[in-house]
C-alpha positions as CSV (number, residue, x, y, z in Angstrom):
1,R,-35.1,12.1,-41.7
2,Q,-34.8,10.0,-38.6
3,S,-34.3,12.0,-35.3
4,F,-32.4,11.1,-32.2
5,V,-33.9,13.8,-29.9
6,P,-34.4,12.2,-26.5
7,V,-37.8,11.1,-26.0
8,A,-40.4,11.9,-23.1
9,N,-39.0,9.6,-20.8
10,K,-35.0,10.4,-21.6
11,Q,-34.8,7.5,-23.4
12,T,-32.7,7.8,-26.7
13,E,-34.6,5.1,-28.4
14,I,-36.8,6.5,-31.5
15,T,-38.6,3.6,-32.8
16,L,-40.2,5.7,-35.7
17,S,-39.0,4.0,-38.9
18,V,-37.7,5.4,-42.0
19,E,-40.7,4.4,-44.1
20,L,-42.8,6.1,-41.6
21,S,-41.0,9.3,-41.5
22,K,-41.4,9.4,-45.1
23,T,-44.7,9.5,-45.2
24,S,-45.9,11.2,-42.0
25,R,-47.2,14.7,-42.0
26,I,-45.0,17.0,-40.0
27,I,-46.2,18.8,-37.0
28,Y,-44.3,22.4,-36.5
29,N,-46.9,24.4,-34.8
30,A,-50.4,24.7,-33.2
31,V,-52.3,24.9,-36.1
32,D,-50.6,21.7,-37.9
33,F,-51.1,20.0,-34.6
34,K,-55.1,20.7,-34.4
35,A,-55.0,18.9,-37.8
36,I,-55.0,15.9,-36.0
37,G,-58.6,15.8,-35.0
38,D,-60.0,17.1,-38.4
39,E,-62.5,15.0,-40.2
40,G,-60.6,12.5,-42.4
41,N,-57.3,12.6,-40.5
42,S,-58.0,9.4,-38.5
43,T,-55.5,7.3,-40.4
44,E,-53.0,10.0,-41.1
45,N,-49.1,9.5,-39.6
46,W,-47.9,12.2,-37.7
47,Y,-44.4,13.2,-36.4
48,M,-43.8,16.4,-34.1
49,A,-41.1,18.7,-35.2
50,N,-41.3,20.8,-32.1
51,D,-42.8,21.5,-29.1
52,I,-46.7,22.6,-29.3
53,T,-48.4,25.5,-27.2
54,L,-52.0,25.2,-27.8
55,P,-54.3,28.3,-27.6
56,N,-56.4,29.3,-25.2
57,E,-59.7,28.3,-26.4
58,A,-63.1,28.0,-24.8
59,S,-63.9,25.2,-27.2
60,G,-61.2,23.1,-26.0
61,W,-59.3,20.4,-27.8
62,V,-61.0,18.4,-30.1
63,G,-59.1,14.9,-30.7
64,P,-59.6,12.5,-33.4
65,T,-62.1,9.4,-33.0
66,D,-61.0,5.8,-34.4
67,Y,-57.3,7.0,-34.6
68,S,-55.3,4.2,-36.3
69,G,-52.5,6.1,-37.5
70,K,-48.9,6.1,-36.1
71,F,-48.2,9.1,-34.0
72,D,-44.4,9.9,-33.3
73,G,-44.0,12.9,-30.8
74,N,-40.2,12.6,-31.0
75,G,-39.4,13.5,-27.6
76,R,-41.5,16.8,-28.1
77,T,-44.1,18.5,-25.5
78,V,-47.6,19.3,-25.9
79,H,-48.4,22.3,-23.5
80,N,-52.0,23.4,-22.6
81,L,-54.1,20.6,-24.0
82,K,-57.5,21.7,-22.6
83,L,-60.3,18.7,-22.3
84,V,-63.8,19.9,-22.0
85,K,-66.0,17.5,-24.0
86,T,-68.9,16.3,-21.7
87,E,-70.0,13.0,-23.6
88,G,-68.2,10.3,-25.4
89,G,-64.6,9.2,-25.5
90,T,-62.6,12.4,-24.5
91,G,-58.6,12.9,-24.7
92,L,-55.9,14.0,-26.7
93,F,-57.3,11.3,-28.8
94,N,-60.7,10.9,-28.2
95,S,-60.6,7.1,-29.1
96,V,-58.0,4.8,-31.2
97,A,-58.7,1.9,-33.3
98,V,-56.7,-1.4,-34.1
99,G,-53.2,-0.6,-35.8
100,S,-52.5,2.5,-34.2
101,Q,-49.0,3.5,-32.7
102,I,-48.6,6.4,-30.2
103,Q,-45.4,7.0,-28.8
104,N,-42.5,9.5,-27.7
105,F,-44.1,12.4,-26.0
106,I,-45.4,14.5,-23.0
107,V,-48.7,16.2,-22.7
108,E,-49.8,18.8,-20.4
109,V,-53.5,18.4,-19.7
110,Q,-55.8,20.3,-17.9
111,T,-59.9,20.5,-17.4
112,P,-60.4,24.4,-17.1
113,N,-63.7,23.7,-15.2
114,P,-65.1,21.0,-13.4
115,I,-66.9,18.8,-16.3
116,A,-70.6,18.5,-15.8
117,I,-71.5,14.8,-17.6
118,S,-73.9,14.8,-20.0
119,G,-74.2,11.1,-21.1
120,G,-71.7,8.1,-20.9
121,T,-68.4,9.1,-21.0
122,W,-64.8,7.4,-21.3
123,F,-61.8,10.3,-20.1
124,G,-58.1,10.0,-20.3
125,G,-55.4,12.5,-20.8
126,V,-53.8,10.8,-23.6
127,V,-56.6,8.2,-25.1
128,G,-60.3,8.6,-24.1
129,Q,-61.2,4.8,-25.5
130,F,-60.0,1.6,-27.3
131,D,-63.1,0.0,-28.6
132,A,-61.9,-3.6,-29.4
133,G,-63.7,-4.9,-32.4
134,S,-61.4,-6.4,-34.7
135,T,-58.1,-8.5,-34.9
136,G,-55.0,-6.2,-34.4
137,E,-52.5,-4.6,-32.0
138,V,-52.5,-1.1,-30.5
139,L,-49.2,0.0,-29.1
140,I,-48.5,3.1,-26.7
141,K,-45.1,3.7,-25.5
142,N,-42.8,6.4,-24.0
143,V,-45.8,8.8,-23.3
144,T,-46.5,10.8,-20.3
145,V,-49.5,12.8,-19.3
146,K,-49.0,15.5,-16.7
147,G,-51.0,18.4,-15.2
148,A,-50.8,21.2,-17.1
149,P,-48.9,24.7,-15.3
150,L,-51.9,26.9,-14.3
151,T,-51.7,30.8,-14.2
152,G,-50.8,31.9,-10.7
153,G,-49.6,28.4,-9.7
154,G,-50.2,25.0,-9.4
155,V,-51.1,22.3,-11.9
156,G,-54.0,21.2,-13.9
157,K,-56.3,18.1,-12.6
158,I,-58.9,16.0,-14.2
159,E,-62.1,17.0,-12.4
160,Y,-65.8,16.3,-12.7
161,T,-68.7,17.6,-11.3
162,T,-72.7,17.2,-11.5
163,I,-73.9,13.9,-13.7
164,G,-76.6,14.9,-16.2
165,S,-80.3,15.2,-15.9
166,S,-81.5,12.8,-18.5
167,A,-82.6,9.2,-17.5
168,G,-80.7,6.1,-18.8
169,W,-77.0,4.5,-18.7
170,M,-74.7,6.9,-17.2
171,W,-71.1,5.4,-17.8
172,L,-68.2,7.2,-16.3
173,M,-64.7,5.7,-16.8
174,A,-61.8,8.1,-16.1
175,G,-58.1,7.5,-16.0
176,G,-55.2,9.9,-15.8
177,F,-53.9,8.1,-19.0
178,I,-56.5,6.5,-20.7
179,G,-60.4,6.4,-19.8
180,Q,-61.3,2.4,-21.0
181,V,-59.5,-0.4,-22.6
182,G,-62.2,-2.6,-24.6
183,S,-65.8,-2.1,-25.2
184,T,-68.6,-1.5,-22.7
185,Y,-71.1,-3.5,-25.0
186,A,-70.0,-6.6,-26.6
187,T,-71.1,-10.3,-27.3
188,N,-70.3,-13.0,-25.0
189,A,-66.6,-13.4,-26.4
190,A,-63.3,-12.2,-26.0
191,Q,-62.0,-9.6,-28.5
192,A,-59.2,-10.4,-30.6
193,A,-57.4,-7.3,-30.3
194,T,-54.2,-7.0,-28.3
195,V,-53.1,-3.6,-26.6
196,T,-49.9,-2.9,-25.3
197,I,-49.1,0.2,-23.0
198,E,-45.5,0.5,-22.2
199,N,-43.2,2.6,-20.4
200,C,-45.5,5.3,-19.7
201,V,-46.7,7.5,-16.6
202,S,-49.7,9.4,-15.5
203,D,-48.7,12.2,-13.4
204,I,-52.3,14.0,-13.0
205,E,-54.6,14.0,-10.2
206,I,-58.4,13.0,-10.7
207,V,-61.0,14.6,-8.3
208,A,-64.6,13.8,-9.0
209,A,-67.3,15.7,-7.0
210,L,-70.4,13.6,-8.7
211,G,-73.6,15.3,-7.3
212,N,-76.4,14.5,-9.3
213,A,-78.7,16.7,-11.1
214,S,-82.0,17.1,-8.9
215,G,-84.5,14.3,-10.0
216,Y,-82.1,12.6,-11.5
217,N,-83.1,8.6,-12.0
218,T,-81.2,6.3,-14.0
219,D,-81.2,2.5,-14.5
220,A,-77.6,2.1,-13.9
221,A,-74.5,4.6,-13.3
222,H,-71.0,2.3,-13.6
223,R,-68.4,4.7,-12.4
224,S,-64.5,3.4,-12.6
225,F,-61.9,5.7,-11.8
226,G,-57.9,5.0,-12.2
227,G,-54.8,6.8,-11.6
228,F,-53.8,5.4,-14.8
229,V,-56.8,3.8,-16.4
230,G,-60.3,3.7,-15.4
231,R,-61.6,0.2,-16.6
232,S,-60.7,-2.5,-19.0
233,S,-63.2,-4.8,-20.7
234,R,-63.6,-7.6,-23.4
235,T,-60.1,-7.0,-24.7
236,N,-56.3,-8.4,-24.0
237,V,-54.0,-5.4,-22.7
238,S,-50.5,-5.4,-21.3
239,F,-48.8,-2.6,-18.9
240,I,-45.6,-2.9,-18.6
241,N,-43.1,-0.3,-16.9
242,C,-46.0,2.1,-16.2
243,A,-46.7,4.5,-13.1
244,A,-49.6,6.3,-11.9
245,L,-48.0,9.1,-9.4
246,K,-51.0,11.4,-8.1
247,P,-54.2,10.8,-5.8
248,V,-57.6,9.7,-6.9
249,T,-60.5,11.3,-4.9
250,V,-64.1,10.3,-5.8
251,L,-67.2,12.0,-3.8
252,G,-70.4,10.7,-5.4
253,G,-74.0,10.8,-5.0
254,A,-74.4,14.2,-3.2
255,N,-78.2,14.8,-4.2
256,G,-79.3,11.3,-2.7
257,E,-80.6,10.1,-6.3
258,N,-82.0,6.7,-6.7
259,I,-79.7,4.9,-8.8
260,K,-77.6,1.8,-9.0
261,Q,-74.6,3.4,-8.0
262,D,-71.2,1.3,-8.7
263,Y,-68.3,2.8,-7.7
264,M,-64.7,1.3,-8.6
265,V,-61.5,3.4,-7.6
266,G,-58.1,1.9,-8.0
267,G,-54.5,4.0,-7.6
268,F,-53.8,2.5,-11.4
269,I,-57.1,0.8,-12.6
270,G,-60.5,1.2,-11.5
271,A,-62.1,-1.8,-12.6
272,V,-61.3,-5.1,-14.8
273,G,-65.0,-6.3,-16.1
274,D,-68.2,-5.5,-14.6
275,R,-70.0,-6.5,-11.5
276,A,-73.0,-6.9,-13.5
277,E,-72.6,-8.2,-16.4
278,A,-71.3,-12.1,-17.2
279,N,-69.7,-11.3,-20.7
280,T,-66.8,-9.3,-19.9
281,L,-64.2,-11.3,-20.7
282,G,-60.6,-10.6,-21.4
283,T,-56.9,-10.7,-20.0
284,V,-55.5,-7.5,-18.1
285,H,-51.6,-8.3,-17.7
286,I,-49.8,-5.7,-15.5
287,D,-45.9,-6.0,-14.9
288,H,-43.4,-3.8,-13.0
289,C,-45.7,-1.0,-12.6
290,F,-46.6,1.2,-9.4
291,A,-49.2,3.6,-7.9
292,A,-48.4,6.0,-5.5
293,G,-51.4,8.4,-5.1
294,S,-53.7,8.2,-2.2
295,V,-57.5,6.5,-3.3
296,T,-60.6,8.2,-1.4
297,L,-64.1,6.9,-2.2
298,S,-66.5,8.7,0.0
299,K,-70.2,10.4,0.5
300,L,-72.0,8.0,-1.4
301,T,-75.6,8.3,-0.7
302,G,-79.0,6.8,-2.5
303,T,-81.9,4.8,-1.9
304,S,-80.7,1.9,-4.2
305,T,-80.1,-1.4,-2.4
306,T,-77.1,-2.4,-4.8
307,N,-74.6,0.3,-4.0
308,V,-71.0,-0.6,-3.8
309,A,-68.0,1.1,-2.9
310,F,-64.7,-0.9,-3.8
311,A,-61.5,1.0,-3.7
312,G,-57.8,-0.4,-4.2
313,G,-54.6,1.1,-3.8
314,F,-53.7,-0.6,-7.0
315,A,-56.9,-1.9,-8.3
316,G,-60.3,-1.4,-7.3
317,Y,-62.4,-4.3,-8.9
318,V,-62.2,-7.1,-10.8
319,G,-65.4,-8.8,-12.1
320,N,-67.9,-11.7,-12.1
321,H,-66.6,-14.0,-15.3
322,T,-64.2,-16.7,-14.7
323,D,-62.6,-15.8,-18.4
324,T,-62.1,-12.1,-17.1
325,V,-58.5,-12.5,-15.9
326,L,-56.2,-10.0,-14.0
327,E,-52.7,-10.4,-13.6
328,I,-50.6,-8.0,-11.2
329,S,-47.0,-8.9,-10.8
330,N,-43.8,-7.3,-9.4
331,S,-45.6,-4.1,-9.0
332,A,-45.8,-1.5,-6.1
333,V,-48.3,0.4,-4.0
334,L,-47.1,3.5,-2.4
335,A,-50.3,5.2,-1.3
336,P,-50.6,6.7,2.0
337,S,-54.2,5.8,2.5
338,V,-57.1,3.9,0.6
339,Y,-60.6,4.7,1.8
340,A,-64.0,3.8,0.9
341,K,-67.1,4.7,2.4
342,T,-71.1,4.5,1.5
343,V,-74.5,5.3,3.2
344,V,-76.2,1.9,4.1
345,P,-79.3,1.7,2.4
346,S,-82.3,1.2,4.2
347,G,-82.7,-2.6,5.9
348,T,-79.6,-3.6,3.5
349,P,-75.8,-3.7,4.2
350,P,-73.6,-1.8,2.0
351,R,-71.1,-3.6,-0.1
352,V,-68.2,-2.0,0.5
353,S,-64.2,-3.0,0.4
354,Q,-61.0,-1.8,0.5
355,G,-57.4,-3.6,-0.1
356,R,-53.6,-2.3,-0.4
357,V,-53.3,-4.0,-3.6
358,L,-57.0,-5.0,-4.6
359,G,-60.1,-3.4,-3.5
360,Y,-62.6,-6.5,-4.1
361,A,-62.6,-9.3,-6.5
362,G,-65.6,-11.3,-7.7
363,T,-65.5,-14.5,-9.4
364,A,-62.8,-13.6,-12.3
365,T,-59.5,-15.4,-12.4
366,V,-57.0,-13.2,-10.2
367,T,-53.4,-14.1,-10.0
368,L,-51.1,-11.7,-7.7
369,N,-47.3,-12.3,-7.8
370,N,-44.8,-10.7,-5.6
371,N,-46.3,-7.3,-5.2
372,F,-45.3,-4.8,-2.1
373,A,-47.5,-2.2,-0.6
374,L,-46.5,0.4,1.7
375,A,-46.6,-1.0,5.4
376,S,-47.9,2.5,6.7
377,M,-50.9,2.3,4.4
378,K,-54.3,3.2,6.3
379,I,-57.0,1.1,5.0
380,G,-60.7,1.9,6.0
381,E,-63.8,4.1,5.4
382,D,-62.0,7.4,6.2
383,A,-59.2,8.8,8.0
384,A,-61.0,8.5,11.3
385,N,-62.0,5.0,10.9
386,A,-58.9,3.4,9.3
387,A,-55.8,1.6,10.5
388,V,-52.7,-0.4,8.8
389,V,-53.0,-3.8,7.5
390,T,-51.4,-6.7,9.5
391,T,-53.2,-9.7,8.7
392,G,-53.4,-11.3,5.2
393,V,-50.1,-9.6,3.9
394,G,-48.2,-11.4,1.5
395,H,-46.8,-10.8,-2.1
396,D,-49.4,-13.1,-3.4
397,T,-52.6,-11.4,-1.6
398,V,-54.8,-8.7,-2.1
399,Q,-52.9,-6.7,0.5
400,G,-49.3,-7.2,-0.9
401,A,-46.4,-7.9,1.2
402,S,-44.8,-5.2,3.5
403,H,-41.1,-4.4,3.2
404,A,-38.4,-3.8,5.6
405,N,-36.9,-0.8,3.3
406,D,-40.3,1.4,3.1
407,T,-40.7,4.4,5.3
408,A,-43.5,6.1,6.6
409,S,-42.6,9.0,4.9
410,G,-43.6,7.3,1.7
411,G,-42.3,5.1,-0.6
412,F,-39.4,2.5,-0.9
413,K,-36.4,4.7,-0.8
414,N,-34.2,2.2,-0.9
415,A,-33.4,1.0,-4.5
416,S,-32.5,-2.6,-3.6
417,T,-36.3,-2.9,-2.9
418,W,-37.1,-2.2,-6.4
419,T,-34.1,-3.9,-8.4
420,A,-33.4,-7.1,-6.1
421,A,-35.3,-10.1,-7.4
422,S,-38.3,-11.8,-5.8
423,P,-39.1,-12.4,-3.2
424,N,-36.5,-9.7,-1.9
425,G,-37.3,-7.0,-4.5
426,L,-39.4,-6.3,-7.5
427,G,-36.8,-6.5,-10.3
428,F,-37.0,-3.3,-11.9
429,S,-34.6,-3.2,-14.6
430,T,-31.9,-0.3,-14.3
431,S,-31.8,0.0,-18.0
432,V,-35.4,1.0,-17.7
433,W,-35.9,3.1,-14.3
434,D,-33.5,5.6,-13.1
435,F,-33.0,5.7,-9.1
436,S,-31.0,9.0,-8.8
437,N,-33.7,10.4,-6.9
438,I,-35.3,7.8,-5.1
439,A,-34.3,8.9,-1.3
440,T,-36.5,11.9,-2.2
441,T,-39.3,10.5,-4.1
442,G,-39.4,7.2,-2.5
443,Y,-39.8,5.8,-6.2
444,P,-37.9,5.4,-9.6
445,T,-38.5,7.5,-12.8
446,L,-38.2,6.4,-16.6
447,K,-35.2,6.9,-18.1
């Protein structure tokens, strides 16, 4: 009962075991697929026999919570996944737990209308949140998320608008692929779970115009956005051979609300850990990945004296605990621009930082090794106040190294930049990555 249909990224490896195929519920149609989210099915194993097109329903998709089963997409595609949920974990899988394995499919996602947030939200096209809390492993492999084709042309985006009107903590972590890896609240200890995300692609744009409801006032509003993952905190996670292809644009605080605005935006990952809390342990390991979309963080207002605006072409921010670890190796940033801008609160300078690879690092442990960035990338507050970076560049710096083979038209269009060993290249494997269209795209695709 094994199948050898090519998987989502054109690889021929099917990792579904004979034992799993015998115990899986087979998905033949949209009715079968929707049962994934039914109460009581969070531990089921699933296997897709066909491509699935979900119906146009105003209520949108209802995904499973704390999913711990094994889902094998068999190289199939899920079309027309509409995400409309305004609070909590939101994605194809609202949240996943230890023991889950999710692999081998493409999912086409859209938010039919910009989502008005009503409470703490963790949003990703594939997974809303993994909440680490016990020993075990999570594996996500060979999965691609795309913007769903729209009637009349164009593709869907992940879009947000007004933040709700009730006071309190208003977390928002959004990524094209996964919203948050790890817990928002935990004791001062690293979580025992290990998450591996491998051979995955986020090919969907994120747009957030976060004006708040009139009179809105809250204690804190931590908002992290990444082209691939919004935030990682209190767990150990590895991203291997992954890519984020589309822009991330965040325009916040339109109504001048009096809030503590922590905005952290990255082309691949928005934030690692947290600026305000000391107990955000865990290791984030990133190897042979790249981010290709522009990063824009702008129009932040408000009267709080603790405003921050951190933006990085790859990672926006890493936090303030020395046992929080961020490792980025053999990775590339192809963003044409990285902008971060905020309004200066009266009598207080803003906390604004931009970087080609990393926007800002607190006191956490950061290791950067053999990373490249597009030499023509513009860094600054906005298009009128930005310039290319000529100082502080290098393989092991927050700006990354420039490469002689990159082009102003976007990307590293010489395959040797990707395949050559350090320090001349990134060491991408030709058995994993396809370079046949690199002269056009400026980056490889997964096989």
